[in-house]
N, C-alpha and C positions, 0 to 999 in steps of 0.2 A: 406447628404454630397455629395451629384447630384452638380456637377460644370459644366463646356460649357459641354465636354465629355460626359459625362453623359447622360446632358439634349439633346445633338443632337443625341444622340444612342435613346432615348424613341423617338423624334422627327418622326428620320427614321423608329422605330419599330413601332409608332403609325399611320404611315399618310399613308398607303397603304390598312387599313382595317377603315378609318375613311373618308378619301376623297374624296368628292362627295356625301357622305349618308346624308338623311337629316336628322334631330333630332327629334323626336315623344314628347321625354320629359326626363328632367334632374331632378333628385332627391338626398335627403341625402339620405347616409343609417342610419341604426341605431349603432351607434356609444356609448362605453359607455366611452368614453376617454375624454380629455379636448376639447371643438371646435376651428374649426380653421378659419382664417380667413376669411369670403367672403362676396366682396364686389358687386354693392349692395344687399340686401335679396337675396337666392336663390330662392324665390318665383320671387321676378322680374327679375333675370335670367332667369329664362324659357319661363317665358312670353314674352321676346324678341326672344329668337332663338328658340322657339318652331314654329316646320314647315319648320324652315328654312334650307339651307345649307351647310356643308359646304366645302368653296372652297380653302383653302388653310389650312397647317399645315407647320411651321416653328419656327426656334427659335431666341429669342430678350433675349442675354445673357448668362443668367441662366434661362429661363423662355420658355415655352412649351407654342406656339400662336396658339389656334384655330379661325381662320378667314371665317367667314361669309358671304352670299349673299350679304346679305343690308348693309354690308361694320361694324359689329361690332366684335368685338375680344375678345375672352377669353385669358387671361393671366393666364398661371399657375406657381408660383414656387414653387417647391418641398422643397426648401428648404435641411434640416439636415436630414429628412428620406421621403421626399415624395417621391410616385413611377406614372408613368403615365402606366396604363398594358389592354391588350385586353386578358390576360388570365387567369388560377385562380391566387389571388394572394395570399401574403405569409401566410395572416392572415386572415380570415371574420370580426374578430370583430374592424381590422382597416381600411374598408375601410370608406369612407369619403362621395363620390360622385360618381354618374352612369349619366352616358349619352348612352338613348336609343333611338336605331334609326328606323325608320319605315320600314324597308326592314329586319325584326329581322331575319328571315331567310338566307341572305344573308351575315352574318357575324357577331363576338361579339358585344355588348355592349363596351362602351371605361370607365374604373374604374380609379379614385386616389383615392390613399392608402396611409394612413401618420400614422405612429406610433406615433409617439410626438405630431402631428397637430400642426407642425409650416409653414406650407404651406400655402400657401395665392393663393386663386382665383379672379379674376378681371374683372369683364365685361368694355368694353369703346367701346366707338363710336368712329369716325376716328381721331377727334378732341383732345380728351383727350387721345387715345392714344399716338399723338406725342409729347402733352404737357408732360404725363408722364413718355414713354420711349425712344424717339428721344434725339439728342443731343439737348442743354448739360447735361438734366438730365440725360441719360445714354453715357457713352465715347464711342468711336469705339468699334467695338465689335473683339474681339482678332485675330480670323480668318481674320480678313477683315483691320484690321488697317496697315500703312504703317510705313516705319523707319521714315518719316518725323514726323509724326503724333504719332507715340511715343517715339521719340527725345521733341516735343513739351509737353506731359506728361509730360513726366521726368525732365523736366526744368523747368516746372512750381511747384513741391514741393520739399522742402528737407527734407522731410524725407527719410528713409533706402528706400532703393528700394523693398524692398521684401512688407511692409506695400503697399508702392505704387501701386505695382501691383495689390492690392486686392482694390481697391476704384473703384468703378465701374464707377465715375465719367471719370475717367484718363483713363481706360481700362478695358472695359465689359465684363465679362465673367469668367475673372479668380478667381480661389479661390485658397485654401491656401495649398492643396497638390501641384497643377501642379504650382504652381508661384518655389516652392523650384525644382521640375524637373526640371523647363526651366533654372533657375538662375545656376542649375549647369551647363546643359548641355551649358551652355553661357560661364562658368568660373566667377562668378561674386558672389562676396564674397554679405552675404544677407543683410548686414550691411550698406554696401555702401549707400553714401547719393547718391538720383537718379539723381539731379542736376547737379551732379561732375561724371558720366558717360559719357564716349568718345565715339567720334562716333566709332567708332568702338566697342565698346562693347553695341554701342545702336545697331549696326547692328547683330551684336553676338546674343544680347537678342532677337532682332524679329526673327531671323531665329530657332533662339530654340524657342521664342512660337507657331511657326508655325510647328516644329517637332513634337515635345512633346505632344500638341491638337491633331495631323492630327494621330498620332503613337496610340494615347490614345483610338479615336475613331474608328481607327481601330480593336481595341480590343475590343469595346464595354464600356470603361469604366474599373473604377477600383472598386472591391466589396474587401473589406477590412475584417479584423477581426470579425466585431459584424455581419458580410452578410446582411447588411440593403436595398446596391444598389442591385438592377436587372432590367434586362432591360421590355422590353415589353411584355416577353412571359416570367416573372419571373424564367430567367436565370442570373445565377451569369454572368459580365464581367470578363474580365483576363488581363487588364494590370498591374495590383495589382505584377503582376510575372515578371515586368521588369521595375519596378521602380529600380532607382539607386540609392538615396540619403532617402525617404519617408519611417518614421516610422524604420529607420535602423541603429538608436543611437547604438555605440559601432562596429560594423562591419568594415571588412575591407572596402574602398571604391574599388566598382566593374571597378571603371572607370582609376585610375589611380594605383589601387592596392600599395598604400603605406599609404595612410591616413588612418585614422578613422573618420566614420561620426561622428559630434558632434549632438546634440539639444540644443536649445536657446529656451526661448520666447520674440517674436517677438508682441506687444499690444493684449498681451492675448492670443497667436498662437504659437502653436509649430512651430520652422522650422527648417530643417533640411541641411547640407551643410559637405563637404568637406575639412578639412583646410588647403592641401593641391592643389585640382584644384580650390579651390575660396579662392584666397588671399587677405585678407582686403586690402593691397596694393600692387599690379600690378607690377610687375615687367615691365619694358621698351619691350613696343612692345604685352603688356597682354592686 
């Protein structure tokens, strides 16, 4: 489930605990579940970063980046159920990797936990990183994209706007949950063709993107009914209490108080919207 707000929350949660610390070891944890994807082999990663200091912790789209003094970058993509933790994990059997530090008495180790094992860990040198994660491999970050960049991205596809927002080559970091929320705030029907959006709609969508993502980060992300997402201290996020349409099919729209939230399926993903707030054929000036 982790999307941009959850990953940004992970970054902010672990940064003060690992920045400036020197890695003494990185190792796999005993786990009876399906193995996760780690490239290159963890033993090779350990040789590359053992004795090296973490000089930056940041986010790229839906990945946590650990940047080391010699230029290597570890990119951790949590995907569906992955968590970056500096506190006790939800369960010991789903711990995958631990980074231990030379100054053990100064702070906790860093853990990667993943119940389903769908997350990935990749080690890049600077050139590999630019090739794999810089444009055009990934589009502009959703929190940094300009109105003109968003307009250009929409103009390049005839897909419906909701699936288009999930294309990481167009806009990096938007996931299924927040795409529904930002389209609702922007009053745009999720099935409207991206290339047909008017300039005023693009402007509204851009503002909604910034507002929804920033608000979700402030609430430390969304912990849904399965309880999977937790912040770095193994605590729930609270943005789920502010959702307007996501997972609210059949409920009265809290925005207009007239429409009933509907659920449709687009590219095998659930989309939620209000047919009153988000008309398929907007009125003049809409």
